[in-house]
LUMFIPA-515974 format. One line per field, with one value per atom (N, C-alpha, C): residue number from 1; residue in one letter; x, y, z. Coordinates in steps of 0.001 Angstrom, whole numbers, plus 500000, padded with zeros to 6 digits. Layout:
N
num	[NUM|...]
residu	[A|...]
px	[X|...]
py	[Y|...]
pz	[Z|...]
***
This chain:
166
num	[1|1|1|2|2|2|3|3|3|4|4|4|5|5|5|6|6|6|7|7|7|8|8|8|9|9|9|10|10|10|11|11|11|12|12|12|13|13|13|14|14|14|15|15|15|16|16|16|17|17|17|18|18|18|19|19|19|20|20|20|21|21|21|22|22|22|23|23|23|24|24|24|25|25|25|26|26|26|27|27|27|28|28|28|29|29|29|30|30|30|31|31|31|32|32|32|33|33|33|34|34|34|35|35|35|36|36|36|37|37|37|38|38|38|39|39|39|40|40|40|41|41|41|42|42|42|43|43|43|44|44|44|45|45|45|46|46|46|47|47|47|48|48|48|49|49|49|50|50|50|51|51|51|52|52|52|53|53|53|54|54|54|55|55|55|56|56|56|57|57|57|58|58|58|59|59|59|60|60|60|61|61|61|62|62|62|63|63|63|64|64|64|65|65|65|66|66|66|67|67|67|68|68|68|69|69|69|70|70|70|71|71|71|72|72|72|73|73|73|74|74|74|75|75|75|76|76|76|77|77|77|78|78|78|79|79|79|80|80|80|81|81|81|82|82|82|83|83|83|84|84|84|85|85|85|86|86|86|87|87|87|88|88|88|89|89|89|90|90|90|91|91|91|92|92|92|93|93|93|94|94|94|95|95|95|96|96|96|97|97|97|98|98|98|99|99|99|100|100|100|101|101|101|102|102|102|103|103|103|104|104|104|105|105|105|106|106|106|107|107|107|108|108|108|109|109|109|110|110|110|111|111|111|112|112|112|113|113|113|114|114|114|115|115|115|116|116|116|117|117|117|118|118|118|119|119|119|120|120|120|121|121|121|122|122|122|123|123|123|124|124|124|125|125|125|126|126|126|127|127|127|128|128|128|129|129|129|130|130|130|131|131|131|132|132|132|133|133|133|134|134|134|135|135|135|136|136|136|137|137|137|138|138|138|139|139|139|140|140|140|141|141|141|142|142|142|143|143|143|144|144|144|145|145|145|146|146|146|147|147|147|148|148|148|149|149|149|150|150|150|151|151|151|152|152|152|153|153|153|154|154|154|155|155|155|156|156|156|157|157|157|158|158|158|159|159|159|160|160|160|161|161|161|162|162|162|163|163|163|164|164|164|165|165|165|166|166|166]
residu	[X|X|X|X|X|X|X|X|X|X|X|X|X|X|X|X|X|X|X|X|X|X|X|X|X|X|X|X|X|X|X|X|X|X|X|X|X|X|X|X|X|X|X|X|X|X|X|X|X|X|X|X|X|X|X|X|X|X|X|X|X|X|X|X|X|X|X|X|X|X|X|X|X|X|X|X|X|X|X|X|X|X|X|X|X|X|X|X|X|X|X|X|X|X|X|X|X|X|X|X|X|X|X|X|X|X|X|X|X|X|X|X|X|X|X|X|X|X|X|X|X|X|X|X|X|X|X|X|X|X|X|X|X|X|X|X|X|X|X|X|X|X|X|X|X|X|X|X|X|X|X|X|X|X|X|X|X|X|X|X|X|X|X|X|X|X|X|X|X|X|X|X|X|X|X|X|X|X|X|X|X|X|X|X|X|X|X|X|X|X|X|X|X|X|X|X|X|X|X|X|X|X|X|X|X|X|X|X|X|X|X|X|X|X|X|X|X|X|X|X|X|X|X|X|X|X|X|X|X|X|X|X|X|X|X|X|X|X|X|X|X|X|X|X|X|X|X|X|X|X|X|X|X|X|X|X|X|X|X|X|X|X|X|X|X|X|X|X|X|X|X|X|X|X|X|X|X|X|X|X|X|X|X|X|X|X|X|X|X|X|X|X|X|X|X|X|X|X|X|X|X|X|X|X|X|X|X|X|X|X|X|X|X|X|X|X|X|X|X|X|X|X|X|X|X|X|X|X|X|X|X|X|X|X|X|X|X|X|X|X|X|X|X|X|X|X|X|X|X|X|X|X|X|X|X|X|X|X|X|X|X|X|X|X|X|X|X|X|X|X|X|X|X|X|X|X|X|X|X|X|X|X|X|X|X|X|X|X|X|X|X|X|X|X|X|X|X|X|X|X|X|X|X|X|X|X|X|X|X|X|X|X|X|X|X|X|X|X|X|X|X|X|X|X|X|X|X|X|X|X|X|X|X|X|X|X|X|X|X|X|X|X|X|X|X|X|X|X|X|X|X|X|X|X|X|X|X|X|X|X|X|X|X|X|X|X|X|X|X|X|X|X|X|X|X|X|X|X|X|X|X|X|X|X|X|X|X|X|X|X|X|X|X|X|X|X|X|X]
px	[935044|934100|933299|931596|930293|929833|929106|928036|927101|926962|925578|924751|923531|922377|921986|921580|921424|919605|918941|917984|916635|917613|916748|917536|916648|917154|916358|916517|915830|916361|915798|915839|915786|917254|917392|916149|915803|914416|914678|916245|916546|917032|917366|918351|917593|916696|916542|917256|918514|919473|919849|919500|919479|920522|919868|921161|921072|921779|921251|921737|920871|921032|921261|922621|922744|922593|922048|921517|922273|922841|923479|922831|922789|922191|921202|921500|920583|919642|919954|919265|919030|920330|920261|920823|921799|922412|922473|922152|921897|923335|923868|924580|924607|924260|923622|924631|924707|925727|924808|925702|924515|925220|924270|924845|923740|924690|924096|922622|921790|920762|920908|921925|922281|922674|923375|923544|922633|921631|920207|919138|919284|918499|919143|920671|921259|920743|920612|920715|919053|918392|916724|916286|917047|916606|916666|917608|917992|916996|916971|915934|914240|914060|912933|912667|913789|913508|913439|914107|913537|914702|914408|915253|915369|916171|916595|916500|915471|915912|917760|918203|919992|920470|921809|922462|923231|922830|923213|924450|925380|927068|927122|926138|926600|925963|925091|924921|925878|926545|927450|928892|929089|930447|930143|928379|928708|928652|928108|928644|929820|930544|932269|932445|932346|933041|932539|931629|930756|931679|931873|932236|933964|934293|935551|936032|935015|935559|935808|935484|935834|934679|934580|934190|934128|933218|932900|932819|934264|933567|932948|933264|932702|933293|932317|932730|933115|933920|933903|934313|933651|933383|934473|935719|936639|937099|936632|936927|935741|936380|935310|936524|936600|937651|936784|936799|936397|934849|933629|932729|932447|933417|933591|934274|932848|933278|934121|935087|935706|935781|935531|935254|936343|935996|936959|936192|936461|936140|937123|936653|937212|937127|938240|937623|938770|937910|938465|938394|939841|939969|940428|940355|940779|941369|942325|943380|944005|944024|944162|943314|943507|942694|943145|942232|942690|941659|942240|941144|941538|940206|940342|939196|940173|939342|937868|936946|935752|934963|934240|933030|932248|931329|930947|929476|929045|927832|927806|929033|929326|929444|930242|930553|929200|928454|927261|926052|926018|925244|925674|927293|927960|927235|927622|927272|925648|925133|923451|923224|924195|923958|924489|925433|926536|926153|925492|924660|926373|926911|928164|928113|929019|928610|929135|928230|928789|929144|930300|931041|931442|931297|931703|932894|934003|934372|934044|934226|933827|934051|934904|935908|934372|934128|933385|931895|931365|930250|930199|931367|931362|931478|932075|931570|930530|930215|929227|927639|927382|925925|924970|923948|922673|922260|921636|921022|919271|918822|917921|916647|917295|916212|916405|916319|916897|916340|914808|914637|915347|915617|916642|917953|918265|919877|919868|918834|918547|918431|917387|916931|918560|919417|920444|921009|921541|922240|922142|920795|920247|920533|920296|920697|921742|922674|924293|924490|923991|924193|923577|922204|921932|923015|923535|924285|925350|926035|927419|926843|925707|925600|925110|924902|924349|925870|926889|928542|929270|929796|930549|931763|932648|934085|934989|934606|935175|934787|933299|932862|933679|934032|934752|936128|936878|938036|938105|937055|936937|936321|935955|935197|936795|937575|938518|939635|939556|940479|940089|938920|938199|938381|938459|938430|940057|940958|942687|942419|942124|942221|943233|943132|943796|942830]
py	[704026|703217|703534|702782|703252|701648|701836|700336|700604|699252|699171|698122|698064|696912|696322|695139|694602|695322|695414|696207|695037|694512|693269|693109|692098|691700|691922|692949|693258|692390|692829|692196|693507|693463|694405|694416|695163|695636|694619|695396|694667|693399|693090|691757|690435|690884|690580|689485|690035|689757|689989|689305|690134|690384|691620|692770|692845|692731|692538|694298|695036|696243|696247|697428|697529|699155|699608|700753|700970|702447|703125|703503|703960|703797|704811|706016|707288|706856|705791|705630|706521|706814|708170|707418|706442|705787|704471|704070|702668|701747|700961|700109|699240|699051|697842|696965|695637|694560|693137|693148|692379|691250|690063|688407|687517|686362|685343|684711|684319|683603|682607|681880|681190|682232|682913|683954|684501|684894|685885|684797|683333|682485|682618|682249|681983|683453|684590|685872|685763|685331|685335|684565|683445|682518|683133|683824|684353|685495|686639|687629|687071|685903|685843|684128|684498|683678|681926|681753|680195|679258|678407|676845|676100|675453|674114|673016|672014|670808|670651|670841|670340|671755|671501|673156|673501|674583|675041|675376|675562|676119|677176|678142|679583|678913|678464|677613|676759|675764|675050|676283|676971|678088|678700|679176|679743|678546|677149|676191|675773|676006|675796|676579|678149|679071|678835|678595|678575|677388|676169|674343|674588|675736|676036|676836|677806|679059|680284|680166|681626|682718|683884|685196|685757|685616|686997|688113|689291|690220|690857|690918|691716|691658|692116|692259|693473|693850|694769|695068|695588|695771|696829|696498|697448|697680|697413|698029|697702|698208|698282|698038|697259|697105|696362|697356|696628|696051|696699|696751|695309|694715|693938|694363|694157|694363|693256|693675|693047|693212|692449|692279|691293|691421|690394|690478|689139|688826|689087|689719|689919|688521|687618|686662|686460|686452|686352|685055|684910|683420|683454|683854|684713|685799|686141|687361|687238|686141|686501|686814|687370|688074|687878|687557|687149|687824|688263|688666|687910|687781|686698|687624|686870|687254|686682|687787|686651|687197|686933|687642|688337|689495|689977|689562|688594|688062|686982|685743|685094|685917|686853|687566|688025|688203|688758|687878|686826|685664|685290|685477|684814|685417|687144|688013|688017|687692|687672|686542|685289|683977|684065|685190|685344|686917|687665|689105|689950|689473|690110|691538|692643|693737|693995|694658|694704|696104|696370|697658|698006|699146|699685|700580|700690|701992|703133|704163|705429|705371|705283|705123|704247|703722|702283|703263|703552|704104|705242|706309|707216|706920|706000|705675|704534|703779|703383|702967|704117|704296|705271|705006|705523|706313|707569|708252|707436|707427|706739|707842|709001|709922|711116|711250|712848|714222|713662|715317|715964|714272|714794|715377|714664|715320|716755|717190|718075|719172|718796|719658|720018|719060|719049|720390|720318|720638|722229|722342|723841|724458|723848|724103|724836|724351|724141|725208|725438|726954|728276|728254|729099|729794|728393|728655|729206|729081|729730|731141|731104|732808|733575|733533|734285|734272|733524|733919|734651|735375|736421|736080|736426|735831|736712|737714|738360|737781|737432|736600|735321|734620|733389|733634|734576|734750|735245|736234|736654|735031|734501|733216|732655|732674|731380|731794|733730|733788|733792|733807|733864|732270|731101|730078|729472|730599|730279|730849|731788|732758|733881|734392|735575|736775]
pz	[185628|185490|185714|185038|185147|185455|186975|187108|185913|185363|184578|185045|184487|185145|183864|183764|182722|182694|181697|181194|180831|179980|178769|177733|177089|175958|175008|173895|172658|171313|170421|169043|167915|167539|166235|165326|164846|163863|162398|162153|160629|160526|161644|161271|162514|163404|164645|165149|165303|166085|167613|168567|169839|170336|171559|172080|173371|174257|175785|175596|176858|176927|178425|178429|179680|179772|181189|181035|182573|182566|183829|184670|185989|187497|187229|186203|186097|185131|184683|183582|182343|182200|181233|179551|180100|179053|178800|177293|177602|176423|177115|176073|175193|174113|173248|173148|173252|173081|172479|170666|170198|170668|170530|171138|170459|170547|170059|170964|169791|170799|171694|171591|172758|174048|173863|174794|175405|174741|174733|175697|175488|176142|177538|177777|178729|179906|179421|180016|180199|179531|179846|180691|180835|182026|183149|183433|185011|185131|183820|184216|184250|184023|184270|185233|186086|186973|186813|185332|185064|185426|185956|186629|185624|184819|183951|184673|184021|184924|185087|184462|184601|184279|185114|184559|183209|183056|181649|182033|180994|181075|182473|181948|182820|184492|184492|185902|187215|185427|186086|186429|185660|185828|187319|187808|188654|189810|189868|190937|190950|190130|190135|191200|190953|191427|193050|193424|194646|195261|194407|195124|195463|194672|194864|195584|196448|197398|196299|195152|194455|194264|194114|194141|192839|192084|191205|191250|191619|192437|191345|190327|189068|187901|186979|185219|184700|183925|183320|181828|180986|179701|179595|179195|179281|177603|176698|174953|174250|173241|171862|170635|169991|168739|167988|166616|165250|165558|166589|166965|167522|168001|169089|170531|171289|172829|173654|174534|175514|176806|177149|178743|179593|181061|181801|182938|183780|184654|185985|187411|188661|189012|189691|190242|191759|192964|194180|194512|195130|195996|197279|198434|199652|199250|199303|198908|197768|196821|195759|194677|193777|192445|191305|190235|188765|188290|186737|185853|184184|184358|183299|182037|180584|179441|179512|178934|178594|177448|176948|175968|176727|176542|177649|177277|176651|176649|177970|177883|178940|180344|179879|181492|181996|181404|181888|182505|181772|182113|183501|183574|184601|186060|185349|186488|187197|186434|186877|188015|187305|188158|189443|189899|190905|191797|191163|191939|191621|190655|190585|190249|190178|189688|188074|187409|186288|185908|185115|184936|183294|182681|181508|182179|181003|181190|180460|181071|180635|178937|178402|176878|176152|176628|175738|176137|176848|177336|176100|176303|175425|173627|173344|172138|171756|172458|171953|172804|173722|174516|173417|173833|173512|174387|174335|175064|175598|176500|177001|177086|177769|177791|177185|176212|175415|175956|176592|176949|178107|179031|180215|179971|179091|178688|178206|177125|176686|177717|178525|179949|180709|180611|181529|180775|179344|178573|178866|178864|178658|180031|181030|182128|182537|181765|182062|181170|180013|179129|180086|180233|181351|182383|183271|184222|183985|182627|182219|181469|180755|180612|181579|182944|183838|184573|184999|185580|185159|186055|185931|186356|185219|185691|186695|187078|188053|189455|189378|190521|190915|189773|190021|190671|190150|190639|192072|192715|193598|194761|194255|194738|195096|193869|194505|195370|195056|196222|197803|197669|199029|200050|198916|199168|199513|199026|199296|200434|200692|202200|201506|200535|199766|200184]
***
């Protein structure tokens, strides 16, 4: 799994649909997840430190967790099926841990309110992420190709034998 951070909310150019954008810790990959207007508002409220006069649904959920001594440990975006992302909440009460199915947008909105970590499975990242820093990716690939072109297979065999003590 890869830990993700909420980078912000964007609007898709063609449809003006909101997208929550998650980024990995190295800022190399972004995971765009299409969400509803209401979910975008719920996420933006936290990102912009807005406090509503009355608790919104996710605020209420966070308060319920607190009052019942439950901890949202993490959110995991675990799969992508037919262009739909699936997530789960990992909730702890003492020693007991439960996994709950959740929409990614709800999970993210709740995670932001409770400071829970957000994770994505590597398979989801591989399938749905977009590169953020194309130049860095290309430079890393070029450096690796250079390394491979300079390597001598006999040196690797000798190094391996030396490491094993032969």
